Every structure is written in C-alpha cells, then in structure tokens.
C-alpha positions, 0 to 999 in steps of 0.5 A: 831696693833696685835705685839703691843698688844701681846707685852703687853699681854707677859709684862703682863704675865712677872710675870710668872715663866713658859716659855711661847710662842705665836702661830698663826695658820691662818700665822703658825707662833710664835709671841712671845717667851721667852728667856728661850725657846730660850736658851734652844732650842739654837735660834736665830730667828727674831719675827715673825717665823715659827712655824716649826723652834720651832716644829719638826711636826707644823701641829701636833700642830696646831691640838692638839691646835684645838682640846684640846683648853682651856684645862688644861692637860699638852701635850708632844709635840717635840721641835727642837734644833738648832744641829737639836736634838729634845726635849720632853716638857710639854705643856700647852695651851690657846686662847687669844681671850677673850683678843685678840678681833677678833683673835680667832686663837692665842693660848698661849703655857706654856713650860715645861721641865724635868731638862736638864743641865747635872748633877753629879748623886751622888749614895745615898748609901753607896757606896759613900764615900765622905759625900755630900748633896744637898739644894735648892738655900736658903739653905735649905737640901733637901738630905744628903747621909749617909756618911753625916748623919753618919758624923753628927750623924743626920736622913734624917729626921732630916737634911731635917728641917735644912739650911746647915748654921746651919750645917757649920760654914762658914765666912759672903763671903762663905754664900753668894757664897755659894748659887749663884756660884761653889766655893771650900774652906777648913773649920773646921767641928765639927762632931756630936761626937764633933772631928773637921776635915779639909774639903774642901767644893766643890760647885756646882750650878745646875739650875732647869728650871722646878721651877726656883729655882737652887739647890746647891750640896756641896762634903765635901772633907777629906783633910786628904786623900788629903794629903796622896795622895799628900804625896804618888804622892811626895813619887812616884816622888821621887823614880822615881827621885833616879831611874833616878839617878841610872841608867846608861842610856840616854834617848831621843826622836827623829823625823826621821831627828834624831833631838832631840824632848825630853831628858829625867833627867838623873843625872848619865848618863855621857855621856850626861853630856859631851856632852849636848845634847839639843832639837832641835839638831841632836842627832849625831851631834858629830860623823864623817860622816860615823858614823853618816850615819850608826847611821842614817840607823839603826833610819831608819830601826828602822822607817820602820820596826817598830821594835827595833834596836841596834848600838854600837859604842865607844867613848872617854869620859874624854881620856879613850875609852869607848862602848856604844850601842843605842836602836832604839825604835819605838814610835807607834802612831794613826797617821802614819805621826808622826814617832817618835823613843825612843834611849835608850844609855847604856855605856856598856864598862863594860859588853862588858870586861866581854864578853870577859872574858867570849869568854876567858874562853869558848875558854881555855874550847874548847882548854882542848877539843881538846888538849888531840886529838892534842897531839895524833896527834903531836907526830904521826909526832914526832915519825916517825921524829924520826925515820928516823933520827936514820936511818940517823944516824945509817945506813951511807945513801949513796945514795943522793937521798935515803937521801933526801927523808929520809929528806923530809919526817922529814921535812914533819913532822915537818911542820905536828907538827908545824902548830897543834901548830900554830893552837891551839896559834892562838886560845888561842891568844887574838884577835883583838876587830876589824873586818876584812874583810876574807874569810869564807873558810879560817875560815872553813880550820882552824877550820877544822885542829883542830877539825878533828884531835879530830874526828879520836881519837873518831873514828868519820868521819868528812867531809867538804863541801864549796859552790862556789862563795863564798863572804867575811865576816867582823868580828872578824875571831877568835870569828866565828872559836871559835864559829865553834869550840864550835858547833863541840866538842858539836857534837863529846860529843853527838856521844860519849856519847851515850848509843848505839854508832852510826855505822858510826858516822859522823860529818859534817862542811860546808858552803853556800851562801844564800839569803834571805829577800833580803839580803845576808848570808854566812851560817856555819853549823855544822851536826851530825848523834847524838842523837838528842835533845828533845824539853825540852832541846831546848828550853833551850840550849841558855840559861847561865849557861845550861848543860846536862852535869854538870856531865862531867865539862859541863860549861853551856856557850859556846851557850850562848856566841856563840849567843851572838858572832853572834848577835854582828855580826849582824847574827843568830844561828839555831838549827835543830835537831829531837829526836834520827836522829842528829842535825844541827846548821846554823850560819848566817852572813852578806855577804859582796861583798869586803872589803868596803861593 
C-alpha cells in the first residue's frame, strides 16, 4: 500500500524540474529515487534500498530531517557515488505526513547540485584569439568574448539581447542541430564592417542539471588560419621528403632477433633498393653465416650495454665492391623488455677512399721527417764499405783470413743499407686493405729501425721494451706502424724544439699486455720527457687540421688520422701528459689468442 502511494505521489511530482527522492527514517530506506539522481551518482539499485547506499552519513541526514522538518532553507549534504567518490549537494526537504496520513517519518528531499559536467573554461579576456560565445538551449546569447564582440562591432549588453540566429545565417538543418548536439560546419560570416570571412563553426552542448537547461558553447575558427597551418604542415612534409631523398642512409628498426619491425621510406639509398628489405624478415639474411653472426654479436652488445655500436661490411653492388657502415642505436623504451635497435646504414666507400688518401699523405709526411736521418745512417756504412773496397784494390792482401774479414765488413755495411732502404720502401708502399694476424713485437722492431736513426741525429736517447708472452693482433700492420712512427716523430719534434733543451732527452717505445673490462689488450706506448701539453691544447690535439707547428710545416692531420685508424681496429688512443714534465701516448688494440681469434 505504501509503495502504491509513493508511486502515485511521484507521478504527481513528475512535472518538477528539480530531482527528488523519498526516505523513510523508520526503516532507514530510500523508497523512491529520481532517475537524474541515479544517473548522477552512477547507481544501479533496486528500491527500496538502504540510505547508506546514497548518503555518506545517513545518521547525520536523519538527524537533520527530524530537527529541521518542513524548512525551506537549503542544506549541504554528502552523497555517495558508485565509484566511492563523494558529491556535495544542496537539499530542501519536507514531511509528507499531510499526504500520507500515518506515515510521519517519510520525507521528500529535493536535490540540487552544481554543474558537474566537465566543461572547457575558456578565458573571458583578450588573451583568447578564437571568437566564442555561450547561448542557452533556446539560442539566446548568455556571453561572448572580446574577440567575438570586436568582429561583430557590438557590445556585450547589445549581444545579450540577441539570439545566435540573429547573428549567424545558418541553413535550417544546422539551426535545429546546433541546439541539440555537437556540430562542425563551415560558414561565411559578415563582420560588423561588412567584410565576409570564412569560419568553421564548432558547437558543444553542456548539460546544466541545476535548472534543466543546456548551455551551448560556439567557437568560430578562422579557416584562413587553419589553411595556413595545413600549408605549413604540407610544406614540412615536402621538406622531409626532400631531406630523405638527398641523404645517403638507410634506417631500419629491428628487435633483438634482428627481425625488421620498420623500414624508413628511403628514395636514394641504393643498398635498400637492391636488397628490398621487408618487415618481418631477418635484416642480415643476405650475408654469409660468419658475417651474419658477427653483426648479430654487435646487435646484442648494443642491446645489453645500451650504447651505440658500429660495424663495417663489404658488399658487391652492380658489380662494384662497396663498403658500408652500420650504426646500432638502442631505442630506449619505458618497458625494459621492449628491446629494439635502430640500424643506420651508410655507404662509406668514398669516405674510405678519402681516408686512404689522408693516410698516404700522413705517411709521406712521416717519410720526409725521417728521410734526413736515414740518409745520414745510410751514408756511414756506405763510406765504410768504400774504404774497405779501396783497401782491397790498393793493397794486395795475401792473408786469406784478413781478406775474408774485410769482405764480411763490406757485406755487413751493405746489409745495413739494404735493411734501411727496405724499411723506407715498405713504409711508402700502399698497404693491403686486408688485416693480418701479426706479432706486435714485429711492428715494434720495424718501427724502431726507422725512428732510432732520427733520434740519434737529434741526440735523443731511444729505448724500447716489450712485455712477456704478448698475444698477436689482427690488424693492417702498416697502419699501426704508421701511427707509432707519427707518435715518435711528434716526440722528437717536441724535444728538439724546446727553448731550454733537456740535458738527457729520451723517448721510449714499448708494448705491454693488459686485461681491462674483461677484454685482453695489447698496449703500445710512446713516452718522452719533453715539454708536455697544456690543458687547452690537449682538448684539441685530435681535431683535424689542429697543429701547434703551423709555421714549421705541421699539417694537423697526424693524430686525428691516427685516432681514426685505431678506432677502425676496435681500439682506443689516449694521451697522458704533464706540462713541463713529459707526455705518454697509449694505444690499446684488441688482443687475439691465435689467427682465428
């Protein structure tokens, strides 16, 4: 019976624009709840339901109802939403005892709340360049920003007396949709000065639950501005295409199994055009097994160390042998299990050719530095041999033993000349592009034969040392020899050009074995007791064309090319120096246990 009465009472109140509910304080139940309140709180309950499901503090609500019954004031109470958030609402309430005789503990609560739909709060000042206004659900203007008022040459007081349809000429379908739903439509609008301009009208409907009347926010987007933005984007895309079309690189994203995830659109890179890499393929499928394994090792090293790695490979394209470089750049992700690497392919054939030319230039510069000393060194045994020959010619030596002794001295002098000339010719000969497995001691001896002569000429004491049990190295040994000669020549120049000469100038060339960072290294060193290098100069010594001997035919290429040579062999070059004390250059090269290592 009570349920029927409540239902009939709710029908009588259905015309009310304010949502309401019925509560029974005796049973502490909500007997009826308006659909708007259910939607607001996100409730899906069967009525009657406990007051605790709707009110944050049902005891407080009950006390308020008993103390303030039939009051017309608004009271703030807390309602509970389905997601356990609380919502402050304004409530008026009264007893329904006059309607439901005998049920004096049943109350009706009228619930109002502030607008809860999240809206974009547009700044109502000159800072917003977009013209906008707000109307009610009948099209009556409530507010317009300064930009809108200026465009129509109208004041806020004047515009608030108008309808949106007085201001904008819109097609009939757009008129009806504008007040009901969000729309987007291009229109021509005449300004207050009579100028026609094209805009894109965008409207947003905002429900207002406090009075049941919707608000409509209308934006006018200048299409000329949009078109300029589109043109800018289009221009940027064209520039990007042009950039990709001119660079000589290929970009690929792979996973840790070397499977291609993405290939950048490349227009010029010849290797990608001929091999036609596809997503889902193994990037190294075109290489033989040994080369594939080598490149996968570099890929894994890049992933595990999260550092950029490099590798070179040779490939025959259209019958021409070319050299390529791959940079392995780890792609850093928030998810540590998402291991991807960007591979940047570069054709370095021409760069390698230019490098060879630079190395040859440095080589002949070194030959020039030591040629004078070698000429002096060759002249001494030559003069000795000529004197012995003169003795044999002018003196009729009959003693066979003495005669043999003279001939042996002549032979020794000629052998010395032959060895020096051979070393000089070997230094000037174009080296093989292939690497060889060699003993570092062999390179030490060859270098010493060429540089110790120049040291003697400059009255510099030259010594050398080699550690025990040295492993071999897999290198282009002529290039390593060239680097060592360049370092020794730098030391010779530094010592011989000191303003106050050293009493005992010295240079030591050495080799040692070192295990560092779980790797084995052969370390060449060149140490002198020269003037040392100041901090400012030390920062620049490896820069191309930097030299402190510009007025003495210094090229500035020696150390920069040396660093490049050592880097190509997987090594490092370091300089330790103390100004006024001396300098030590250390060259680290990977050690190999055997020729196959």
